[in-house]
HTML snippet that shows the backbone in 3Dmol.js (N, CA, C, O; Angstrom):
<script src="https://3Dmol.org/build/3Dmol-min.js"></script>
<div id="view" style="width:600px;height:400px;position:relative"></div>
<script>
const pdb = `
ATOM      1  N   UNK A   1       0.524   3.487  17.808  1.00  0.00           N
ATOM      2  CA  UNK A   1      -0.137   1.788  16.954  1.00  0.00           C
ATOM      3  C   UNK A   1       1.065   1.788  16.037  1.00  0.00           C
ATOM      4  O   UNK A   1       1.813   2.513  15.380  1.00  0.00           O
ATOM      5  N   UNK A   2       0.673  -0.071  16.556  1.00  0.00           N
ATOM      6  CA  UNK A   2       1.946  -0.721  15.771  1.00  0.00           C
ATOM      7  C   UNK A   2       1.906  -0.497  14.244  1.00  0.00           C
ATOM      8  O   UNK A   2       0.842  -0.531  13.626  1.00  0.00           O
ATOM      9  N   UNK A   3       3.305  -0.228  13.553  1.00  0.00           N
ATOM     10  CA  UNK A   3       3.450  -0.020  12.038  1.00  0.00           C
ATOM     11  C   UNK A   3       2.559  -0.859  11.017  1.00  0.00           C
ATOM     12  O   UNK A   3       2.006  -0.413  10.011  1.00  0.00           O
ATOM     13  N   UNK A   4       2.528  -2.653  11.661  1.00  0.00           N
ATOM     14  CA  UNK A   4       1.969  -3.432  11.022  1.00  0.00           C
ATOM     15  C   UNK A   4       0.539  -3.177  10.793  1.00  0.00           C
ATOM     16  O   UNK A   4      -0.028  -3.143   9.701  1.00  0.00           O
ATOM     17  N   UNK A   5      -0.004  -2.990  12.031  1.00  0.00           N
ATOM     18  CA  UNK A   5      -1.551  -2.767  12.738  1.00  0.00           C
ATOM     19  C   UNK A   5      -2.077  -1.538  11.767  1.00  0.00           C
ATOM     20  O   UNK A   5      -3.182  -1.594  11.227  1.00  0.00           O
ATOM     21  N   UNK A   6      -1.295  -0.570  11.620  1.00  0.00           N
ATOM     22  CA  UNK A   6      -1.631   0.703  10.561  1.00  0.00           C
ATOM     23  C   UNK A   6      -2.097   0.287   9.778  1.00  0.00           C
ATOM     24  O   UNK A   6      -3.275   0.141   9.454  1.00  0.00           O
ATOM     25  N   UNK A   7      -0.765  -0.070   9.189  1.00  0.00           N
ATOM     26  CA  UNK A   7      -0.706  -0.831   7.547  1.00  0.00           C
ATOM     27  C   UNK A   7      -1.774  -1.578   7.258  1.00  0.00           C
ATOM     28  O   UNK A   7      -2.191  -1.312   6.131  1.00  0.00           O
ATOM     29  N   UNK A   8      -2.615  -2.706   8.011  1.00  0.00           N
ATOM     30  CA  UNK A   8      -3.180  -3.737   8.065  1.00  0.00           C
ATOM     31  C   UNK A   8      -4.879  -2.906   7.696  1.00  0.00           C
ATOM     32  O   UNK A   8      -5.723  -3.232   6.861  1.00  0.00           O
ATOM     33  N   UNK A   9      -4.885  -1.563   8.873  1.00  0.00           N
ATOM     34  CA  UNK A   9      -6.552  -0.801   8.824  1.00  0.00           C
ATOM     35  C   UNK A   9      -6.212   0.123   7.710  1.00  0.00           C
ATOM     36  O   UNK A   9      -7.107   0.425   6.920  1.00  0.00           O
ATOM     37  N   UNK A  10      -5.185   0.536   7.583  1.00  0.00           N
ATOM     38  CA  UNK A  10      -5.451   1.144   5.986  1.00  0.00           C
ATOM     39  C   UNK A  10      -5.585   0.165   4.496  1.00  0.00           C
ATOM     40  O   UNK A  10      -5.965   0.574   3.399  1.00  0.00           O
ATOM     41  N   UNK A  11      -5.179  -1.128   4.831  1.00  0.00           N
ATOM     42  CA  UNK A  11      -5.849  -2.122   4.043  1.00  0.00           C
ATOM     43  C   UNK A  11      -7.004  -2.759   3.401  1.00  0.00           C
ATOM     44  O   UNK A  11      -7.308  -3.104   2.259  1.00  0.00           O
ATOM     45  N   UNK A  12      -7.722  -2.793   4.989  1.00  0.00           N
ATOM     46  CA  UNK A  12      -8.762  -3.044   5.060  1.00  0.00           C
ATOM     47  C   UNK A  12     -10.013  -1.714   4.549  1.00  0.00           C
ATOM     48  O   UNK A  12     -11.156  -1.833   4.107  1.00  0.00           O
ATOM     49  N   UNK A  13      -9.312  -0.688   4.802  1.00  0.00           N
ATOM     50  CA  UNK A  13     -10.062   0.526   4.966  1.00  0.00           C
ATOM     51  C   UNK A  13     -10.634   0.806   3.349  1.00  0.00           C
ATOM     52  O   UNK A  13     -11.752   0.977   2.863  1.00  0.00           O
ATOM     53  N   UNK A  14      -9.170   0.753   2.780  1.00  0.00           N
ATOM     54  CA  UNK A  14      -9.285   0.174   1.212  1.00  0.00           C
ATOM     55  C   UNK A  14     -10.250  -1.030   0.153  1.00  0.00           C
ATOM     56  O   UNK A  14     -10.801  -0.923  -0.942  1.00  0.00           O
ATOM     57  N   UNK A  15     -10.104  -2.056   1.059  1.00  0.00           N
ATOM     58  CA  UNK A  15     -10.455  -3.059   0.652  1.00  0.00           C
ATOM     59  C   UNK A  15     -11.996  -3.318   1.064  1.00  0.00           C
ATOM     60  O   UNK A  15     -12.659  -4.274   0.662  1.00  0.00           O
ATOM     61  N   UNK A  16     -12.531  -2.124   2.090  1.00  0.00           N
ATOM     62  CA  UNK A  16     -14.038  -2.600   2.475  1.00  0.00           C
ATOM     63  C   UNK A  16     -14.518  -0.968   1.661  1.00  0.00           C
ATOM     64  O   UNK A  16     -13.933   0.111   1.563  1.00  0.00           O
ATOM     65  N   UNK A  17     -16.055  -1.552   1.118  1.00  0.00           N
ATOM     66  CA  UNK A  17     -17.352  -0.599   0.466  1.00  0.00           C
ATOM     67  C   UNK A  17     -17.954  -0.495   1.693  1.00  0.00           C
ATOM     68  O   UNK A  17     -18.492  -1.348   2.398  1.00  0.00           O
ATOM     69  N   UNK A  18     -17.657   1.527   1.946  1.00  0.00           N
ATOM     70  CA  UNK A  18     -18.887   1.550   2.794  1.00  0.00           C
ATOM     71  C   UNK A  18     -20.247   1.297   2.532  1.00  0.00           C
ATOM     72  O   UNK A  18     -20.455   1.677   1.380  1.00  0.00           O
ATOM     73  N   UNK A  19     -21.495   0.745   3.142  1.00  0.00           N
ATOM     74  CA  UNK A  19     -22.519   0.610   1.844  1.00  0.00           C
ATOM     75  C   UNK A  19     -23.903   1.202   2.777  1.00  0.00           C
ATOM     76  O   UNK A  19     -23.829   0.727   3.910  1.00  0.00           O
ATOM     77  N   UNK A  20     -24.969   1.980   2.633  1.00  0.00           N
ATOM     78  CA  UNK A  20     -25.766   3.148   2.829  1.00  0.00           C
ATOM     79  C   UNK A  20     -26.616   1.915   4.506  1.00  0.00           C
ATOM     80  O   UNK A  20     -27.039   1.939   5.662  1.00  0.00           O
ATOM     81  N   UNK A  21     -26.469   1.478   3.886  1.00  0.00           N
ATOM     82  CA  UNK A  21     -27.563   0.063   4.774  1.00  0.00           C
ATOM     83  C   UNK A  21     -26.498  -1.064   5.110  1.00  0.00           C
ATOM     84  O   UNK A  21     -26.911  -2.208   5.299  1.00  0.00           O
ATOM     85  N   UNK A  22     -25.461  -0.848   5.174  1.00  0.00           N
ATOM     86  CA  UNK A  22     -24.030  -1.992   5.983  1.00  0.00           C
ATOM     87  C   UNK A  22     -24.254  -1.429   7.511  1.00  0.00           C
ATOM     88  O   UNK A  22     -24.123  -0.304   7.993  1.00  0.00           O
ATOM     89  N   UNK A  23     -24.642  -2.678   8.059  1.00  0.00           N
ATOM     90  CA  UNK A  23     -24.629  -2.271   9.806  1.00  0.00           C
ATOM     91  C   UNK A  23     -23.165  -1.829  10.066  1.00  0.00           C
ATOM     92  O   UNK A  23     -22.112  -2.005   9.454  1.00  0.00           O
ATOM     93  N   UNK A  24     -23.619  -0.968  11.602  1.00  0.00           N
ATOM     94  CA  UNK A  24     -21.922  -0.723  11.743  1.00  0.00           C
ATOM     95  C   UNK A  24     -21.751  -0.420  13.149  1.00  0.00           C
ATOM     96  O   UNK A  24     -22.667  -0.019  13.867  1.00  0.00           O
ATOM     97  N   UNK A  25     -20.451  -0.638  13.561  1.00  0.00           N
ATOM     98  CA  UNK A  25     -20.596  -0.561  15.154  1.00  0.00           C
ATOM     99  C   UNK A  25     -20.076   0.306  15.172  1.00  0.00           C
ATOM    100  O   UNK A  25     -19.172   0.732  14.453  1.00  0.00           O
ATOM    101  N   UNK A  26     -20.876   0.938  16.508  1.00  0.00           N
ATOM    102  CA  UNK A  26     -20.610   2.143  17.163  1.00  0.00           C
ATOM    103  C   UNK A  26     -19.635   1.824  18.437  1.00  0.00           C
ATOM    104  O   UNK A  26     -19.788   0.875  19.205  1.00  0.00           O
ATOM    105  N   UNK A  27     -18.525   2.883  18.510  1.00  0.00           N
ATOM    106  CA  UNK A  27     -17.581   2.660  19.291  1.00  0.00           C
ATOM    107  C   UNK A  27     -17.522   3.989  19.659  1.00  0.00           C
ATOM    108  O   UNK A  27     -17.413   4.895  18.833  1.00  0.00           O
ATOM    109  N   UNK A  28     -17.622   4.244  21.471  1.00  0.00           N
ATOM    110  CA  UNK A  28     -16.862   5.811  21.951  1.00  0.00           C
ATOM    111  C   UNK A  28     -15.472   5.785  22.472  1.00  0.00           C
ATOM    112  O   UNK A  28     -15.144   4.929  23.294  1.00  0.00           O
ATOM    113  N   UNK A  29     -14.829   6.477  22.135  1.00  0.00           N
ATOM    114  CA  UNK A  29     -14.018   6.585  23.130  1.00  0.00           C
ATOM    115  C   UNK A  29     -13.182   7.815  23.153  1.00  0.00           C
ATOM    116  O   UNK A  29     -12.720   8.168  22.067  1.00  0.00           O
ATOM    117  N   UNK A  30     -12.879   8.605  24.320  1.00  0.00           N
ATOM    118  CA  UNK A  30     -12.663  10.296  25.082  1.00  0.00           C
ATOM    119  C   UNK A  30     -14.021   9.985  24.745  1.00  0.00           C
ATOM    120  O   UNK A  30     -14.077   8.813  24.376  1.00  0.00           O
ATOM    121  N   UNK A  31     -15.110  10.537  24.721  1.00  0.00           N
ATOM    122  CA  UNK A  31     -16.503  10.707  24.530  1.00  0.00           C
ATOM    123  C   UNK A  31     -16.888  11.349  23.326  1.00  0.00           C
ATOM    124  O   UNK A  31     -17.684  12.252  23.067  1.00  0.00           O
ATOM    125  N   UNK A  32     -15.854  10.412  22.434  1.00  0.00           N
ATOM    126  CA  UNK A  32     -16.274  10.754  21.400  1.00  0.00           C
ATOM    127  C   UNK A  32     -17.109   9.431  20.839  1.00  0.00           C
ATOM    128  O   UNK A  32     -16.980   8.393  21.488  1.00  0.00           O
ATOM    129  N   UNK A  33     -17.942   9.423  19.687  1.00  0.00           N
ATOM    130  CA  UNK A  33     -18.723   8.306  19.059  1.00  0.00           C
ATOM    131  C   UNK A  33     -18.276   8.043  17.801  1.00  0.00           C
ATOM    132  O   UNK A  33     -18.494   9.031  17.100  1.00  0.00           O
ATOM    133  N   UNK A  34     -17.690   7.063  17.119  1.00  0.00           N
ATOM    134  CA  UNK A  34     -17.272   6.264  15.658  1.00  0.00           C
ATOM    135  C   UNK A  34     -18.461   5.719  15.893  1.00  0.00           C
ATOM    136  O   UNK A  34     -19.252   5.516  16.814  1.00  0.00           O
ATOM    137  N   UNK A  35     -18.228   5.437  13.973  1.00  0.00           N
ATOM    138  CA  UNK A  35     -19.019   4.566  13.334  1.00  0.00           C
ATOM    139  C   UNK A  35     -17.732   3.572  12.890  1.00  0.00           C
ATOM    140  O   UNK A  35     -16.562   3.943  12.799  1.00  0.00           O
ATOM    141  N   UNK A  36     -18.172   2.407  12.673  1.00  0.00           N
ATOM    142  CA  UNK A  36     -16.989   1.916  12.310  1.00  0.00           C
ATOM    143  C   UNK A  36     -18.014   0.651  11.325  1.00  0.00           C
ATOM    144  O   UNK A  36     -18.910  -0.073  11.759  1.00  0.00           O
ATOM    145  N   UNK A  37     -17.450   0.754   9.846  1.00  0.00           N
ATOM    146  CA  UNK A  37     -18.544  -0.017   8.923  1.00  0.00           C
ATOM    147  C   UNK A  37     -17.882  -1.558   9.151  1.00  0.00           C
ATOM    148  O   UNK A  37     -16.706  -1.785   9.435  1.00  0.00           O
ATOM    149  N   UNK A  38     -18.904  -2.506   8.959  1.00  0.00           N
ATOM    150  CA  UNK A  38     -18.671  -3.639   9.629  1.00  0.00           C
ATOM    151  C   UNK A  38     -17.712  -4.668   8.356  1.00  0.00           C
ATOM    152  O   UNK A  38     -16.761  -5.406   8.613  1.00  0.00           O
ATOM    153  N   UNK A  39     -18.182  -4.473   7.318  1.00  0.00           N
ATOM    154  CA  UNK A  39     -17.003  -5.030   6.543  1.00  0.00           C
ATOM    155  C   UNK A  39     -15.400  -4.496   6.692  1.00  0.00           C
ATOM    156  O   UNK A  39     -14.418  -5.231   6.592  1.00  0.00           O
ATOM    157  N   UNK A  40     -15.375  -3.119   6.940  1.00  0.00           N
ATOM    158  CA  UNK A  40     -13.975  -3.022   7.591  1.00  0.00           C
ATOM    159  C   UNK A  40     -13.225  -3.940   8.786  1.00  0.00           C
ATOM    160  O   UNK A  40     -12.108  -4.457   8.796  1.00  0.00           O
ATOM    161  N   UNK A  41     -14.230  -3.927   9.720  1.00  0.00           N
ATOM    162  CA  UNK A  41     -13.703  -4.653  10.791  1.00  0.00           C
ATOM    163  C   UNK A  41     -13.872  -6.016  10.020  1.00  0.00           C
ATOM    164  O   UNK A  41     -12.749  -6.007   9.516  1.00  0.00           O
ATOM    165  N   UNK A  42     -14.377  -7.059   9.601  1.00  0.00           N
ATOM    166  CA  UNK A  42     -14.611  -8.070   8.525  1.00  0.00           C
ATOM    167  C   UNK A  42     -12.994  -8.533   8.225  1.00  0.00           C
ATOM    168  O   UNK A  42     -12.280  -9.461   8.605  1.00  0.00           O
ATOM    169  N   UNK A  43     -12.809  -7.222   7.225  1.00  0.00           N
ATOM    170  CA  UNK A  43     -11.402  -6.607   6.209  1.00  0.00           C
ATOM    171  C   UNK A  43      -9.978  -7.134   7.322  1.00  0.00           C
ATOM    172  O   UNK A  43      -9.146  -8.041   7.294  1.00  0.00           O
ATOM    173  N   UNK A  44     -10.228  -6.243   8.031  1.00  0.00           N
ATOM    174  CA  UNK A  44      -9.379  -6.473   9.197  1.00  0.00           C
ATOM    175  C   UNK A  44      -9.024  -7.639  10.220  1.00  0.00           C
ATOM    176  O   UNK A  44      -8.009  -8.253  10.550  1.00  0.00           O
ATOM    177  N   UNK A  45     -10.309  -7.632  10.539  1.00  0.00           N
ATOM    178  CA  UNK A  45      -9.608  -8.966  11.188  1.00  0.00           C
ATOM    179  C   UNK A  45      -9.098 -10.301  10.223  1.00  0.00           C
ATOM    180  O   UNK A  45      -8.504 -11.254  10.728  1.00  0.00           O
ATOM    181  N   UNK A  46      -9.291 -10.251   9.357  1.00  0.00           N
ATOM    182  CA  UNK A  46      -9.312 -11.480   7.982  1.00  0.00           C
ATOM    183  C   UNK A  46      -7.457 -11.341   7.987  1.00  0.00           C
ATOM    184  O   UNK A  46      -6.676 -12.292   8.025  1.00  0.00           O
ATOM    185  N   UNK A  47      -7.100  -9.859   7.935  1.00  0.00           N
ATOM    186  CA  UNK A  47      -5.725  -9.701   7.900  1.00  0.00           C
ATOM    187  C   UNK A  47      -5.084  -9.800   8.927  1.00  0.00           C
ATOM    188  O   UNK A  47      -4.141 -10.494   8.548  1.00  0.00           O
ATOM    189  N   UNK A  48      -4.934  -9.612   9.899  1.00  0.00           N
ATOM    190  CA  UNK A  48      -4.648  -9.571  10.974  1.00  0.00           C
ATOM    191  C   UNK A  48      -4.703 -10.980  11.250  1.00  0.00           C
ATOM    192  O   UNK A  48      -3.754 -11.311  11.961  1.00  0.00           O
ATOM    193  N   UNK A  49      -5.655 -12.169  10.872  1.00  0.00           N
ATOM    194  CA  UNK A  49      -4.952 -13.642  11.011  1.00  0.00           C
ATOM    195  C   UNK A  49      -4.570 -14.001   9.697  1.00  0.00           C
ATOM    196  O   UNK A  49      -4.681 -15.220   9.567  1.00  0.00           O
ATOM    197  N   UNK A  50      -4.221 -13.522   8.810  1.00  0.00           N
ATOM    198  CA  UNK A  50      -3.334 -13.975   7.865  1.00  0.00           C
ATOM    199  C   UNK A  50      -2.380 -13.889   8.497  1.00  0.00           C
ATOM    200  O   UNK A  50      -2.038 -14.960   8.997  1.00  0.00           O
ATOM    201  N   UNK A  51      -1.500 -12.705   8.804  1.00  0.00           N
ATOM    202  CA  UNK A  51      -0.348 -12.211   9.532  1.00  0.00           C
ATOM    203  C   UNK A  51       0.116 -13.069  10.437  1.00  0.00           C
ATOM    204  O   UNK A  51       1.233 -13.585  10.477  1.00  0.00           O
ATOM    205  N   UNK A  52      -1.349 -13.283  11.614  1.00  0.00           N
ATOM    206  CA  UNK A  52      -0.579 -14.631  12.428  1.00  0.00           C
ATOM    207  C   UNK A  52      -0.165 -15.910  12.300  1.00  0.00           C
ATOM    208  O   UNK A  52       0.556 -16.677  12.939  1.00  0.00           O
ATOM    209  N   UNK A  53      -1.116 -15.956  10.835  1.00  0.00           N
ATOM    210  CA  UNK A  53      -0.837 -17.299  10.031  1.00  0.00           C
ATOM    211  C   UNK A  53       1.265 -17.186   9.842  1.00  0.00           C
ATOM    212  O   UNK A  53       2.290 -17.661  10.332  1.00  0.00           O
ATOM    213  N   UNK A  54       0.891 -16.406   8.998  1.00  0.00           N
ATOM    214  CA  UNK A  54       2.726 -16.107   8.122  1.00  0.00           C
ATOM    215  C   UNK A  54       3.258 -16.055   9.394  1.00  0.00           C
ATOM    216  O   UNK A  54       4.287 -15.543   8.953  1.00  0.00           O
ATOM    217  N   UNK A  55       3.512 -16.137  10.757  1.00  0.00           N
ATOM    218  CA  UNK A  55       4.181 -15.657  11.742  1.00  0.00           C
ATOM    219  C   UNK A  55       4.340 -17.037  12.250  1.00  0.00           C
ATOM    220  O   UNK A  55       5.409 -17.353  12.772  1.00  0.00           O
ATOM    221  N   UNK A  56       3.177 -18.059  12.124  1.00  0.00           N
ATOM    222  CA  UNK A  56       3.534 -19.646  12.060  1.00  0.00           C
ATOM    223  C   UNK A  56       3.898 -20.377  11.187  1.00  0.00           C
ATOM    224  O   UNK A  56       3.769 -21.591  11.346  1.00  0.00           O
ATOM    225  N   UNK A  57       4.308 -19.998  10.328  1.00  0.00           N
ATOM    226  CA  UNK A  57       4.880 -20.748   9.484  1.00  0.00           C
ATOM    227  C   UNK A  57       6.259 -21.049   9.594  1.00  0.00           C
ATOM    228  O   UNK A  57       7.089 -20.152   9.448  1.00  0.00           O
ATOM    229  N   UNK A  58       6.722 -22.671   9.930  1.00  0.00           N
ATOM    230  CA  UNK A  58       7.849 -23.219   9.881  1.00  0.00           C
ATOM    231  C   UNK A  58       8.909 -22.109   9.257  1.00  0.00           C
ATOM    232  O   UNK A  58       8.728 -21.558   8.172  1.00  0.00           O
ATOM    233  N   UNK A  59      10.274 -21.826  10.296  1.00  0.00           N
ATOM    234  CA  UNK A  59      11.448 -22.061   9.732  1.00  0.00           C
ATOM    235  C   UNK A  59      12.263 -22.330   8.974  1.00  0.00           C
ATOM    236  O   UNK A  59      13.251 -22.297   9.707  1.00  0.00           O
ATOM    237  N   UNK A  60      12.582 -22.559   8.111  1.00  0.00           N
ATOM    238  CA  UNK A  60      13.587 -23.227   6.911  1.00  0.00           C
ATOM    239  C   UNK A  60      15.087 -23.329   8.012  1.00  0.00           C
ATOM    240  O   UNK A  60      15.698 -22.362   8.466  1.00  0.00           O
ATOM    241  N   UNK A  61      15.419 -24.877   8.249  1.00  0.00           N
ATOM    242  CA  UNK A  61      16.322 -25.163   9.460  1.00  0.00           C
ATOM    243  C   UNK A  61      16.131 -25.706  10.517  1.00  0.00           C
ATOM    244  O   UNK A  61      16.910 -26.324  11.241  1.00  0.00           O
ATOM    245  N   UNK A  62      14.485 -25.353  10.677  1.00  0.00           N
ATOM    246  CA  UNK A  62      14.430 -25.315  12.400  1.00  0.00           C
ATOM    247  C   UNK A  62      13.882 -26.809  12.348  1.00  0.00           C
ATOM    248  O   UNK A  62      13.638 -27.404  11.299  1.00  0.00           O
ATOM    249  N   UNK A  63      13.718 -27.350  13.675  1.00  0.00           N
ATOM    250  CA  UNK A  63      13.424 -28.694  13.675  1.00  0.00           C
ATOM    251  C   UNK A  63      12.575 -29.048  14.862  1.00  0.00           C
ATOM    252  O   UNK A  63      13.120 -29.362  15.920  1.00  0.00           O
ATOM    253  N   UNK A  64      11.248 -29.015  14.741  1.00  0.00           N
ATOM    254  CA  UNK A  64      11.269 -29.373  16.255  1.00  0.00           C
ATOM    255  C   UNK A  64       8.877 -30.414  15.542  1.00  0.00           C
ATOM    256  O   UNK A  64       8.083 -30.379  14.602  1.00  0.00           O
ATOM    257  N   UNK A  65       9.016 -30.910  16.608  1.00  0.00           N
ATOM    258  CA  UNK A  65       7.204 -31.794  16.447  1.00  0.00           C
ATOM    259  C   UNK A  65       6.693 -30.689  16.099  1.00  0.00           C
ATOM    260  O   UNK A  65       7.091 -29.599  16.511  1.00  0.00           O
ATOM    261  N   UNK A  66       5.454 -30.918  15.046  1.00  0.00           N
ATOM    262  CA  UNK A  66       4.163 -29.792  15.292  1.00  0.00           C
ATOM    263  C   UNK A  66       3.459 -29.811  16.578  1.00  0.00           C
ATOM    264  O   UNK A  66       2.985 -28.751  16.987  1.00  0.00           O
ATOM    265  N   UNK A  67       3.297 -31.186  17.458  1.00  0.00           N
ATOM    266  CA  UNK A  67       2.686 -30.621  18.952  1.00  0.00           C
ATOM    267  C   UNK A  67       3.731 -30.441  20.009  1.00  0.00           C
ATOM    268  O   UNK A  67       3.574 -30.495  21.229  1.00  0.00           O
ATOM    269  N   UNK A  68       4.891 -30.205  19.284  1.00  0.00           N
ATOM    270  CA  UNK A  68       5.936 -29.420  20.622  1.00  0.00           C
ATOM    271  C   UNK A  68       5.516 -28.164  21.286  1.00  0.00           C
ATOM    272  O   UNK A  68       4.942 -27.338  20.577  1.00  0.00           O
ATOM    273  N   UNK A  69       5.721 -27.880  22.592  1.00  0.00           N
ATOM    274  CA  UNK A  69       5.607 -26.480  23.050  1.00  0.00           C
ATOM    275  C   UNK A  69       6.591 -25.820  22.597  1.00  0.00           C
ATOM    276  O   UNK A  69       6.454 -24.597  22.600  1.00  0.00           O
ATOM    277  N   UNK A  70       7.713 -26.321  22.139  1.00  0.00           N
ATOM    278  CA  UNK A  70       8.787 -24.937  21.521  1.00  0.00           C
ATOM    279  C   UNK A  70       8.273 -24.578  20.184  1.00  0.00           C
ATOM    280  O   UNK A  70       8.814 -23.555  19.763  1.00  0.00           O
ATOM    281  N   UNK A  71       7.367 -25.112  19.349  1.00  0.00           N
ATOM    282  CA  UNK A  71       6.732 -24.774  17.842  1.00  0.00           C
ATOM    283  C   UNK A  71       5.775 -23.611  18.542  1.00  0.00           C
ATOM    284  O   UNK A  71       5.857 -22.462  18.109  1.00  0.00           O
ATOM    285  N   UNK A  72       4.915 -23.908  19.570  1.00  0.00           N
ATOM    286  CA  UNK A  72       4.156 -23.153  19.900  1.00  0.00           C
ATOM    287  C   UNK A  72       4.130 -22.090  20.144  1.00  0.00           C
ATOM    288  O   UNK A  72       3.410 -21.263  19.585  1.00  0.00           O
ATOM    289  N   UNK A  73       5.336 -21.760  21.516  1.00  0.00           N
ATOM    290  CA  UNK A  73       6.294 -21.151  21.760  1.00  0.00           C
ATOM    291  C   UNK A  73       6.862 -19.886  20.802  1.00  0.00           C
ATOM    292  O   UNK A  73       6.657 -18.673  20.827  1.00  0.00           O
ATOM    293  N   UNK A  74       7.621 -20.706  20.000  1.00  0.00           N
ATOM    294  CA  UNK A  74       7.816 -20.047  18.673  1.00  0.00           C
ATOM    295  C   UNK A  74       6.947 -18.924  17.594  1.00  0.00           C
ATOM    296  O   UNK A  74       7.355 -17.986  16.910  1.00  0.00           O
ATOM    297  N   UNK A  75       5.650 -19.478  17.796  1.00  0.00           N
ATOM    298  CA  UNK A  75       5.102 -18.673  17.167  1.00  0.00           C
ATOM    299  C   UNK A  75       4.579 -17.986  17.977  1.00  0.00           C
ATOM    300  O   UNK A  75       4.463 -16.832  17.565  1.00  0.00           O
ATOM    301  N   UNK A  76       4.199 -18.142  18.954  1.00  0.00           N
ATOM    302  CA  UNK A  76       3.943 -17.036  20.050  1.00  0.00           C
ATOM    303  C   UNK A  76       4.405 -15.941  19.992  1.00  0.00           C
ATOM    304  O   UNK A  76       3.933 -14.879  19.587  1.00  0.00           O
ATOM    305  N   UNK A  77       5.772 -16.320  20.589  1.00  0.00           N
ATOM    306  CA  UNK A  77       6.447 -14.912  20.659  1.00  0.00           C
ATOM    307  C   UNK A  77       6.837 -14.367  18.981  1.00  0.00           C
ATOM    308  O   UNK A  77       7.075 -13.171  18.818  1.00  0.00           O
ATOM    309  N   UNK A  78       6.875 -15.252  17.875  1.00  0.00           N
ATOM    310  CA  UNK A  78       6.684 -14.252  16.535  1.00  0.00           C
ATOM    311  C   UNK A  78       5.466 -13.677  16.409  1.00  0.00           C
ATOM    312  O   UNK A  78       5.456 -12.725  15.629  1.00  0.00           O
ATOM    313  N   UNK A  79       4.520 -13.924  16.882  1.00  0.00           N
ATOM    314  CA  UNK A  79       3.191 -12.796  17.293  1.00  0.00           C
ATOM    315  C   UNK A  79       3.390 -11.729  17.423  1.00  0.00           C
ATOM    316  O   UNK A  79       3.381 -10.758  16.667  1.00  0.00           O
ATOM    317  N   UNK A  80       3.748 -12.009  19.283  1.00  0.00           N
ATOM    318  CA  UNK A  80       4.105 -10.821  19.696  1.00  0.00           C
ATOM    319  C   UNK A  80       5.072 -10.009  19.461  1.00  0.00           C
ATOM    320  O   UNK A  80       5.208  -9.004  20.159  1.00  0.00           O
ATOM    321  N   UNK A  81       5.866 -10.280  18.498  1.00  0.00           N
ATOM    322  CA  UNK A  81       6.546  -9.475  18.172  1.00  0.00           C
ATOM    323  C   UNK A  81       6.498  -9.040  17.496  1.00  0.00           C
ATOM    324  O   UNK A  81       7.270  -8.100  17.313  1.00  0.00           O
ATOM    325  N   UNK A  82       5.534  -9.392  16.579  1.00  0.00           N
ATOM    326  CA  UNK A  82       5.107  -9.025  15.095  1.00  0.00           C
ATOM    327  C   UNK A  82       4.114  -7.875  15.043  1.00  0.00           C
ATOM    328  O   UNK A  82       4.033  -7.102  14.089  1.00  0.00           O
ATOM    329  N   UNK A  83       3.471  -7.828  15.985  1.00  0.00           N
ATOM    330  CA  UNK A  83       2.643  -6.609  16.808  1.00  0.00           C
ATOM    331  C   UNK A  83       3.139  -5.807  17.617  1.00  0.00           C
ATOM    332  O   UNK A  83       2.354  -4.872  17.770  1.00  0.00           O
ATOM    333  N   UNK A  84       4.360  -5.652  18.426  1.00  0.00           N
ATOM    334  CA  UNK A  84       4.979  -5.335  19.294  1.00  0.00           C
ATOM    335  C   UNK A  84       3.723  -5.546  20.329  1.00  0.00           C
ATOM    336  O   UNK A  84       2.659  -4.938  20.215  1.00  0.00           O
ATOM    337  N   UNK A  85       3.935  -6.242  21.075  1.00  0.00           N
ATOM    338  CA  UNK A  85       2.622  -6.774  22.391  1.00  0.00           C
ATOM    339  C   UNK A  85       3.602  -7.364  23.171  1.00  0.00           C
ATOM    340  O   UNK A  85       4.347  -8.288  22.846  1.00  0.00           O
ATOM    341  N   UNK A  86       3.536  -6.611  24.500  1.00  0.00           N
ATOM    342  CA  UNK A  86       4.414  -7.242  25.452  1.00  0.00           C
ATOM    343  C   UNK A  86       3.463  -8.045  26.718  1.00  0.00           C
ATOM    344  O   UNK A  86       4.032  -8.645  27.630  1.00  0.00           O
TER     345      UNK A  86
END
`;
const viewer = $3Dmol.createViewer("view");
viewer.addModel(pdb, "pdb");
viewer.setStyle({}, {cartoon: {color: "spectrum"}});
viewer.zoomTo();
viewer.render();
</script>
């Protein structure tokens, strides 16, 4: 797992409270079943989105139109690199 994603998951676990009556997502991996608290999923997704937004902030000194393909490509590449995605 990418180090950034691991840190975000840990942060989400610390921020989310497990409640008795909370809806959970049941996930099966390699014939094992896991319950993931809904609040953890919400916080984890929010943290990932915030990381992506930070990667798309304009860099000082770079000049491109907000609608330019180069700005979208730059943002996409930063997100891919941040999360080690090929």
